[in-house]
C-alpha positions in Angstrom: 33.5 30.5 -1.4 34.9 30.6 2.2 36.3 33.8 3.5 37.2 34.4 7.2 36.4 37.7 8.6 36.7 39.4 12.0 33.8 40.6 14.1 34.9 44.7 13.3 35.1 43.8 9.4 31.8 42.2 9.7 30.2 45.4 11.2 32.0 47.4 8.8 30.5 45.6 6.0 26.7 45.4 7.6 26.9 49.1 8.0 28.2 50.1 4.2 25.4 51.0 1.9 23.7 48.3 -0.3 25.1 45.3 1.8 23.7 42.6 4.0 25.3 40.6 6.4 22.9 37.5 7.6 23.2 34.1 9.3 20.6 31.7 9.6 19.1 29.9 12.7 20.1 26.7 11.5 23.5 27.1 11.4 24.8 30.6 12.9 28.5 29.5 12.5 27.6 30.7 9.0 27.7 34.2 8.0 26.4 35.4 4.5 27.5 38.6 3.0 25.6 39.8 -0.1 24.1 43.1 -1.8 20.7 44.5 -1.3 17.9 44.4 -3.8 16.5 47.3 -2.8 18.1 50.3 -0.5 16.9 50.0 3.1 14.3 52.1 5.0 12.7 52.8 1.7 9.6 50.5 0.0 9.8 49.4 -3.5 7.6 50.5 -6.1 6.6 47.1 -6.9 5.8 46.0 -3.4 4.1 49.1 -2.0 0.4 48.0 -2.5 1.4 45.1 -0.5 2.5 47.4 2.4 0.9 46.8 6.0 -1.5 44.0 4.8 -0.2 40.8 6.8 -0.1 42.9 9.9 -4.1 42.7 10.7 -3.7 39.0 9.5 -1.3 37.8 11.9 -2.6 39.4 14.6 -5.7 37.6 14.5 -3.2 34.3 14.3 -1.3 34.8 17.3 -1.2 32.0 19.2 -1.2 29.4 16.9 1.8 27.3 15.5 2.5 25.5 12.7 0.5 24.3 9.9 -2.6 25.8 11.9 -1.2 28.8 11.8 -0.4 28.7 8.2 -4.5 27.6 7.8 -5.6 30.9 9.8 -3.2 33.2 7.9 -4.5 31.6 4.3 -8.2 31.9 5.7 -8.2 35.3 7.4 -6.0 36.9 4.2 -9.1 35.7 2.0 -11.5 37.0 4.5 -9.4 40.5 4.1 -9.6 40.6 0.4 -5.7 39.6 0.2 -5.0 37.6 -3.3 -2.5 36.8 -4.7 -1.0 38.1 -8.4 -1.5 35.8 -10.8 1.4 34.5 -12.5 3.2 36.0 -15.5 4.9 33.7 -18.0 
């Protein structure tokens, strides 16, 4: 649904608890308003085991771009012992 909001209205929506206002770099003229899955500033219980793992990996791959960056991320994650969880169906 398309709705037109002014800047003040978007700012008040962004500050409201539990809401998210965002746009994409692909089309910055479109703004999305939605609910937050988790409260701002709090790490949800299922994700606590992942906090802080990607920083060291990304630092080791600094300066690479595109597919070379992705390959470096995968390689460094394996070296640091970071693995995906098994899928449950």
